[in-house]
VOGU-3710 file (C-alpha; in Angstrom, 3 decimals, decimal comma):
1> mkvfitipay> 32,623/7,137/22,406  34,843/7,855/19,422  35,249/4,997/16,951  37,893/5,087/14,232  37,560/2,643/11,348  40,938/1,976/9,771  41,501/0,596/6,284  44,892/-0,586/5,007  45,025/-0,157/1,242  47,412/-1,019/-1,543
11> neektigkvi> 46,199/-0,412/-5,110  42,534/-0,743/-4,176  41,079/2,140/-6,206  38,356/-0,141/-7,609  36,907/-1,034/-4,209  38,025/1,598/-1,678  35,294/4,080/-2,615  32,459/1,609/-2,144  33,935/0,329/1,130  34,131/3,855/2,589
21> heikkvmqkt> 30,636/4,695/1,340  29,196/1,583/3,015  31,022/2,331/6,269  29,607/5,864/6,306  26,095/4,632/5,617  26,305/2,189/8,520  28,011/4,460/11,040  25,666/7,392/10,400  22,853/5,266/11,813  24,709/4,599/15,060
31> kydygilvvd> 25,214/6,687/18,192  28,992/6,734/17,774  31,234/9,652/16,930  33,304/8,102/14,152  36,129/8,726/11,716  37,597/6,767/8,814  41,348/6,426/8,327  42,893/4,973/5,185  46,579/4,058/5,325  47,773/3,947/1,737
41> dgstdmtast> 50,780/1,633/1,645  52,573/3,140/-1,347  49,829/2,568/-3,916  50,623/3,377/-7,550  46,985/3,918/-8,538  44,301/6,395/-7,388  43,613/4,739/-4,030  44,661/7,735/-1,902  42,913/10,420/-3,947  39,727/8,367/-4,202
51> akkigavvys> 39,621/7,917/-0,432  40,231/11,627/0,171  37,428/12,654/-2,167  34,934/10,581/-0,204  36,005/12,172/3,063  38,387/9,713/4,692  41,508/10,780/6,541  44,378/9,472/4,418  47,974/8,820/5,387  50,275/7,567/2,643
61> hprnygladv> 53,495/5,604/3,011  56,218/6,640/0,537  56,489/3,013/-0,621  54,999/-0,404/0,055  56,029/-1,533/3,550  53,612/-4,395/4,218  50,702/-5,056/6,562  52,604/-5,024/9,845  53,953/-1,509/9,239  50,558/-0,343/7,997
71> frtevekcik> 48,936/-1,635/11,169  51,454/0,196/13,359  50,716/3,401/11,437  46,966/2,868/11,876  47,321/2,504/15,623  49,621/5,526/15,921  47,316/7,804/13,925  44,159/6,634/15,710  45,695/7,298/19,112  46,615/10,807/17,936
81> hkadvivhid> 42,992/11,297/16,871  41,950/10,229/20,411  39,983/7,193/19,312  38,378/5,149/22,092  37,819/2,153/19,813  39,698/1,156/16,661  38,069/-1,057/14,057  40,324/-2,619/11,432  38,686/-3,674/8,164  40,130/-4,513/4,737
91> adgqyrasei> 39,797/-2,399/1,590  38,667/-5,164/-0,749  35,028/-5,284/0,377  35,066/-8,899/1,538  34,126/-7,933/5,096  30,727/-6,316/5,607  30,592/-2,778/6,982  27,148/-3,587/8,376  28,828/-5,852/10,951  31,058/-3,127/12,414
101> pklvreieng> 28,510/-2,253/15,152  28,446/-5,939/16,157  32,152/-5,790/17,002  31,895/-2,399/18,718  29,017/-3,606/20,924  31,266/-6,349/22,307  33,841/-3,691/23,179  31,085/-1,898/25,077  30,343/-5,197/26,825  33,832/-5,138/28,318
111> ydlvlgsrfl> 36,028/-6,953/25,805  39,358/-5,436/24,747  39,916/-7,247/21,441  37,025/-8,530/19,315  37,781/-10,731/16,309  35,417/-11,236/13,403  35,650/-14,979/12,779  34,954/-16,147/9,252  34,939/-19,771/10,369  32,227/-19,156/12,969
121> ghieempwlk> 30,170/-17,319/10,369  29,780/-17,737/6,617  32,500/-17,848/3,966  31,286/-17,146/0,452  34,630/-17,847/-1,180  38,091/-18,858/0,043  40,721/-21,014/-1,716  41,079/-24,437/-0,068  44,801/-23,948/0,524  44,167/-20,670/2,301
131> rignrafsrv> 41,503/-22,345/4,454  43,995/-25,006/5,503  46,654/-22,380/6,236  44,244/-20,253/8,289  43,138/-23,224/10,353  46,744/-24,262/10,941  47,632/-20,750/12,147  44,583/-20,708/14,418  45,518/-24,039/15,997  49,034/-22,797/16,684
141> iskitrtkit> 47,733/-19,584/18,254  45,171/-21,511/20,320  47,914/-23,784/21,619  50,246/-20,905/22,480  47,569/-18,799/24,188  45,567/-21,727/25,632  42,524/-19,890/24,259  40,222/-21,228/21,568  40,771/-19,137/18,428  39,009/-20,157/15,215
151> dgqtgfraft> 40,267/-17,383/12,914  43,709/-16,126/13,871  44,248/-14,315/10,571  41,059/-12,297/10,332  41,474/-8,758/9,035  38,241/-7,633/10,692  38,757/-6,751/14,355  37,989/-4,097/16,954  40,055/-3,141/19,985  40,231/-0,525/22,686
161> keaaekiiir> 42,575/2,421/22,954  44,226/0,785/25,962  44,915/-2,395/23,982  46,281/-0,309/21,104  48,681/1,516/23,414  49,896/-1,495/25,379  50,086/-4,200/22,702  53,260/-3,412/20,795  53,579/-5,125/17,414  57,220/-6,024/16,822
171> snhtytqeqi> 56,915/-8,417/13,892  57,746/-7,239/10,393  55,761/-10,066/8,825  52,243/-9,936/10,237  50,260/-8,219/12,937  47,294/-10,605/13,075  48,686/-13,429/15,181  50,972/-11,255/17,277  48,178/-8,954/18,437  46,073/-11,906/19,587
181> iravmqkfrv> 48,952/-13,621/21,367  50,108/-10,469/23,143  46,523/-9,536/24,077  46,001/-12,871/25,833  49,421/-12,795/27,498  48,769/-9,244/28,765  45,424/-10,415/30,185  43,187/-8,431/27,857  39,740/-9,896/27,245  39,433/-11,439/23,771
191> kevpihfdrr> 36,261/-12,589/22,032  35,344/-13,906/18,590  32,050/-13,109/16,841  30,720/-14,742/13,654  30,903/-12,661/10,478  30,291/-13,001/6,740  33,170/-13,167/4,290  32,162/-12,280/0,734  33,702/-12,466/-2,711  35,736/-9,579/-4,018
201> kdgssrlisn> 33,445/-6,672/-4,863  35,285/-5,938/-8,109  34,961/-9,548/-9,238  38,691/-10,181/-9,406  40,064/-13,461/-8,183  41,882/-13,795/-4,886  43,046/-17,306/-5,703  46,613/-18,123/-4,777  48,766/-17,938/-7,897  51,566/-20,046/-6,434
211> pieyavkawi> 50,276/-22,645/-3,925  53,745/-23,981/-3,144  55,063/-20,496/-2,333  52,008/-19,797/-0,148  52,434/-23,068/1,752  56,142/-22,433/2,355  55,507/-18,887/3,615  52,649/-20,081/5,814  54,789/-22,684/7,562  57,687/-20,254/7,919
221> nimriyrdne> 55,323/-17,856/9,699  54,043/-20,644/11,941  57,642/-21,430/12,898  58,246/-17,754/13,610  55,222/-17,628/15,908  56,518/-20,599/17,881  60,048/-19,198/17,976  58,995/-15,741/19,172  56,358/-16,800/21,700  57,500/-20,228/22,915
231> plkffgkigg> 61,288/-20,023/22,494  62,063/-22,625/25,168  59,783/-25,213/23,551  60,927/-24,274/20,037  64,663/-24,506/20,679  64,200/-27,238/23,273  62,592/-29,576/20,736  65,251/-28,864/18,105  68,115/-29,144/20,581  66,581/-32,211/22,202
241> tifsigfllg> 66,296/-33,964/18,828  69,911/-33,210/17,923  71,126/-34,257/21,382  69,100/-37,489/21,233  70,626/-38,479/17,891  74,137/-37,852/19,266  73,313/-39,683/22,485  71,983/-42,745/20,622  75,080/-42,795/18,431  77,176/-42,675/21,600
251> iyilylfftt> 75,233/-45,603/23,093  75,790/-47,548/19,865  79,557/-46,877/19,971  79,703/-48,029/23,620  77,679/-51,128/22,734  80,167/-52,042/20,004  83,068/-51,466/22,375  81,703/-53,676/25,176  80,466/-56,457/22,887  83,210/-56,593/20,245
261> gvvgrtptii> 86,063/-54,565/21,667  85,929/-52,283/18,619  86,537/-48,685/19,601  84,691/-47,280/16,574  85,629/-45,080/13,693  87,000/-41,650/14,527  84,548/-39,755/12,241  81,600/-41,408/14,018  82,968/-40,457/17,422  83,538/-36,859/16,277
271> ltllliilgv> 80,004/-36,679/14,839  78,580/-38,007/18,107  80,398/-35,397/20,172  79,414/-32,600/17,777  75,727/-33,571/17,885  75,709/-33,747/21,690  77,481/-30,397/22,049  75,273/-28,740/19,402  72,120/-30,108/21,034  73,137/-28,726/24,425
281> qvilfgflad> 73,977/-25,337/22,882  70,601/-25,080/21,132  68,772/-25,961/24,373  70,796/-23,335/26,272  69,946/-20,817/23,538  66,285/-21,627/24,192  66,736/-20,802/27,876  68,397/-17,486/26,992  65,655/-16,598/24,491  63,013/-17,446/27,084
291> mekvk> 64,709/-15,177/29,639  64,799/-12,359/27,068  61,097/-12,896/26,340  60,230/-12,528/30,023  61,999/-9,147/30,099
//
C-alpha cells in the first residue's frame, strides 16, 4: 500500500524541515511504501528549498491561493503518484507525525476518511476563541450530516484514493468541512480518532490577533456551510421570517379595518405586500437551490 503524506506550507521554513524529518523517521519503521509531498502556497521564504533538500516532493504555487486550492493540488498530485492513501498534516509541527500510522490503520480497517480529533485527545494550547469557533463548526457539521463530529476543522486526516477522486472540493474558503460533509453524503465511512495537538515547534504564538475579525469570518463560514449544504432550510428560514413579518403586518391592518374602519396608511400596506412577496421569492429560491444541489 502506497501512502502519501501531504503538507500544505506557507512561509514555514522554521518548522518544515523538522516536520519532514519526523515523518520520515516514523514511516521508515512501518511496512508502507510512502512519499512526502509539500505544496508550497507561494511562500516568500525558504520553505520550498528546505523541503526539497530533505527529500520531499515539492510543488509550488506561483502565489498564495489559500488552503482550499492547496488541498485540491495535494489531491491531484497524490493521485498522479498513484497513492492508495493520502494523509494530510500541517507544516507547523502541532500534529504529531508519530500518530500517522494510527490514522492509516483505520483506513486499513475499512474506513474511507479518518479524522484526527483534537477534542477527543489532548490539546496543549489553543486560544479560547478558536476553541469556541471549532466547536461551533463541528456542531453545524454534525447537524448537517447527522453524524457526530467533534473536530470538523482538524488539519490531520487520512483518506483513500477513492474518496480523493470522488469527493470534489468546490469551496474557495475551506476544504475541512466540505470534505467531511460530502464524504458522509456520498456514503463513505468516516471515523474520528483521538490525537495530540501541541504548541508551535518554533515557539511562535498562534494566538488570534483580531478576535472580532476571526469571529465574523467564522460565522460567515458557518452560514456558507448551511447555504451550500442545506439550501432549502437556509433560504426557507430567511424567507419564512420575512413572510411572517409581512403576514403579521397584514393581519394587523385587517384588524384595524374591521374594528375601526381605518383602511391603514399606504406605506404600511406597501411594506406588507413587499415583505410577503420577498418572503415567497426567497423560499422559492431555496427550492431552486435545493434542486440544483440534488443535480
